[in-house]
Each structure stands twice: as C-alpha cells, then as structure tokens.
N, C-alpha and C positions, 0 to 999 in steps of 0.2 A: 842465498841459495845458489848463487853463481860464484864460484871461487875466483875472485879477482874481477868479477863483473863481466860485461860484454867486452870481448877483445877488439881492439882497434882494427879496422879493415875487414871485419867479418859481417856476415849477413845473419840476422836473427828473424825467424818467422814466428809471429804470435797468432795462434789459431783460437777462435772462439765465436760464440753466437753473438748476434747483434744485441747491444745493450749490456754486455757482460763486463765491460770496462777497458776494452782494448785502446780506445781513443784516449782515455785518462792516462793509461800507461805510456802511450806514445808521446803525448804532450809533456809528461813528466821527464821522460828521457831526453826530449829535445831541449826543454828548458834547463835541464841540469848541465847542458853544454856550457852555460855561462861560467860555472865554477870549474868544470873539468877541462874545457878547451879554450875558454876565453871568449866564446861566442855561442849563441844559441844555435840549435840545429834547425833545419828547414823542414817544412811540412808539405808534402805533395798529396793532395786529395784526388783520388782517381774515381770518385763517385760522380756519375753523370747527372745527379739530381741536385747539385749544389751542396751547400753546407748542412746536409742532413745529419752529419756526425756531431754538430754543435761545437766544432773546434774553437771558434772565436769566443763563445760564451764560456766554455770550460777554461780556456787560456786566460781570459780576463779575470774570472773568479778565483782561479787557483794561483795564478802567477803574476797577476796585474800586467798581463801581456796582451797588447792589441795586435791581433793577427791581420795586419794589412796585406791585402792580396798583391802579388807581383804582377805587373802589367807590361813591363818593358820588353820589347821584342827587338831582335837584331837580325835583320835581313842581310844577305851578302853585300858587302862593300858599304854598308851604312855605318853611321857613328855607333860604335858598340857600347859606349860607357853609359850606365844607367844614371838617371838623376839621383842626387844624394838621398832623397827621401825613399827611394826604392831599396836602398840597403837596409832599411828597417822593415822591409816587407819579406817575411819569412814563410809566407803561405802561397801556394799556387794550386789552382784547380783547372789547369789548361788541358788536362787529359780527361775528356768527358765521355768516353766510350765504354759501354758495358755490353755483355752478351757474348755470342759465339764468334770466333774468328771468321767462320764461314759467312756470317752476316755482312762482312765487309769485303768479301771476295766475289769474283765473277768467274765463270767457267772459261777455260782456254780451249782452243781448237783440238789440242791433243788429249783432251779429257781430264786435264788437271785443273787447278785453281790458282788464281793470282789476285792480289789486292786491286780493287777498283781504282782507277787512276784519279777519279774525283776525290775518293777518300784519301788516297795517298797525298794529294795536294793539300787537303785540309790538315792531315797529320803533319806534313812538313811545316805548315804555318805554325802549328802548335809547338813544334821543335824549336822554332825561332824564338819562342818564349821560354820553354823549359830549359834549354841548354844554357842560355845566359843566366837564368835564375839560379841554377846550380853552380855554374862556373864562377860567377862574381861573388857568391856567398862563400864558396870554398876558398877563393883567393883572399877573402876578408877574414878567414879563420874558422868558419863553420866546419865541423868534422862529423856531423850527425845528420842523417836523412831518415825521416819517418814517412813511409808510404801507407796511406790509409784508404779505405773505401773499396777494397777488393771483395767482390761479391761471390756467393757460393756458385759452384759449377760442378755438374756431375763428373765431367772430365776436365781437369785443369788444362790439359793439352789443347782443348777447344776454346779456352777463354781468351778473349782479346786483351783483357787486363793482364793476364800472366804473360802474354806475348809482348805487350808494351813494356811491362816491368823488366823482362829479360833484356830487351833492347836497350832500355835506359841504363840498367845496371852495368852491362858490358861495354856500352859505347859512350857513356857519359860519366856516370859516377866513378867507374874504375878505369877511366881513360887517363893516360899520361897528361899532366897539367899543361905542359908546353904544347903538346899536340892539340888538345882541346882549345887552348887559347888561340892557336894559329888558325883553327877552323872557324872560330867565332870572330876574331879581330882581324878583318881584312881591309886593305892589303897589309900583310904581315909586317913589311918594312916600316910602315907608318906607326905601328903599335908595338914594335919589338921591345922597346924599353919597358912598357907596361907588362907585357907577357913575362919578360925575364925577372921583373921585380915582384911578380906575384905567383911564383911557382909554389906548389904545395905537393905533399906526398899523398897521392891518391890511395896508397895502400893503408893510410891511417883513417880513412873515412868509414864509419860504421853505419850500417843500414838496418832499419827495423821495418819489416813488412807486416802489416796487420791484415789478416785474412778472416773474413766472416765465413762461418761454416753453417751447414744445415743442422749439425749435431748441437745440442744444447747441454746435455749432461756430461760431466767430466769423464765418467766411465766410458761413454761412447766415443769421446775424443781420444782417450787413451788407446782405444781399440781401433781407431781409424787407420785404414790402410793408406800407404803412400801410392798415389795413382801416377800414371804416366804423365809427364809434364809438370808435376808438382814441384814448385820451387823448393819446398822443404826438404826434398831428397838431397840437395846439395848445400843446404844451409849449415852454418856452423852450429847454430843454436835453435832449438825448437821449444817454445813454451805454449802450453794449452791453458785456456781459461774456460771453465765450465761450471754449471750449477749442480748442487746436490741438496736433497732435503735433510735438514738438521732440526729434529724435533718438529715444531710447528711453523718453521720458516724455511725459505729457500736461500741457501748460502752460495756465495761466489767462491770457487776454489781454483787454485793455481798449482801447476806442476811443471817442472822442467823435464822434458822428455829426452833432450839431447844437448850436450854442451861440449864440443870437441876441444881438446888441448888444454883443458883446465878442470879443476875439481868442481863437482856439482852435488847438490843435495837431492836425495830421492824422496824427500818429504812431500806430502800434499798439504798445502797451507790454505787457510781461509783469508779472503780479502774482503774489505768493506770500503765502499766508496762514500766519502762524506764531504763536508765543506772544505777539508784540506786535501782532498784527493784520495788516492788509494793507500790503504794501510793494511799491513799484515796483522792479523789478529793473534 
C-alpha cells in the first residue's frame, strides 16, 4: 500500500482506537529492522501506567523477542558506556507523564505559565536515561524508533505527551550524531575516539508514532480534523486503523491517508490479528 514502504528519515503517525492493532504494527516495524537495517528498532512507551500495551508479551509470542527494559542513565561527567547486556535492551518507559501540559506548569507573575521546577528536575533525570537509550542504539545500528502509548486529547496542543515527543524528535532523534555524542559523553576529549567511531546519519532514522484516538470507526477517523498542535500535520505519512461492521462481525480496517514523496494505494483493506501478528485479508 506504500510505494517503496516508509521512507528513511521520515515520521509516520498511526491513528486508531485502543485495541485496534497499533502496537502489533509498531512491533512488526521495529523487529523488521533486523532484516532491513541489521538491527532491531527501539520501543519507547509513553504510557504512564506501565506495560498496559502488552509489548513484551506480543514481542515474545510473535518474534521470540524479549523486550528487556533499558535502565542505564548517564549523568554529566559520569562513565557513559552502558553494560553489554543493556545493548540487548530495546524498550524504555522512562517517560511516564500523561495529561495536559498545564498540569505540569505553574503561573508566573506576569500572567503566563512555566514548567514547575520540581517537574523539570524529574524530567531532566528521565532524559539522562532516554538520550543514551537512543544514542547508543543508533550508534550500534538501530534506525527505527517506535513511540507508543500516546493517549487521546481534545486538543493535541495541550497534551504533555505531544510536547515531550516533539522535544525528543527535534533534540534527540534528529540531532546530529556527533553533537549528541558530545552532549552525552563528557568530557569530550576523553571519549572523542568513541564518538568519532560511532557516527551515524540521523537523517536515516525512521520514526513511527502510535496515537490512540477517541474515534473507533474508520469513517470517523477518515473525517477527523487536524487540530492545532497535532504532529500528524507535519508527518510524512499518516495511517488510520478503525473498525467497521462486516456482516455479523466487527472488522479491523486500514487506510493510508497521506504518504508524501512516494506512491500510495487509496484502498481500504481489512486486517486480522492472529498468532502470527497482523495480516492483510
């Protein structure tokens, strides 16, 4: 349905209701990195309630893949290199915040709003884990990022999850490898050889963002308006997953809404989720 598949270096947003198959699709994309890139992709779970998406169970059943959580943190001037076992850890849930951006802000004397300094300190500690998680896997060959657990929000511009993803996408995923390496591996002179030996093209990293919607029917998703702050407005590719009644059963349906710079099918196809994952009927 996508002429040439998802293009390297682009952002794809998958919209769909909970339980429709987004996580299956994301894990399939990440696992396929073994064949396409020589390394699996990484999974970033932004759901604050833990592994409610069943990433580990799905990955083990479908791909014989144990999703070990990444726990290695790099604070300034500390030893940056992860233990060898951490390079087999392709899953992180260090971003645990859901809700409105305003929930994490306090009013300023001039009538504006700014992030609460206690929350900023906690957020910075999470960055000490997230940045090396991505950097060291990119340096080792991963070229795929799947971000899951984004919850529905009336206004995407108000969502703390969309804010965090935008920060992550601009400042880490698509940051120049040398610059990111120098920010993590301090002092730079001591780690210069490693940084230079592990450069990668950040423009080849492909990101898949899985967004849960209030809409469940495919027709409603196709008619969905792009709201202010919605990441999909700037994404290269948009795919929607919704349900429709087919006879006496409820079918999962998929449609590609947008796919810039490449051919795409305008078909609506049915998907089924079985023991082998997602299949087009």
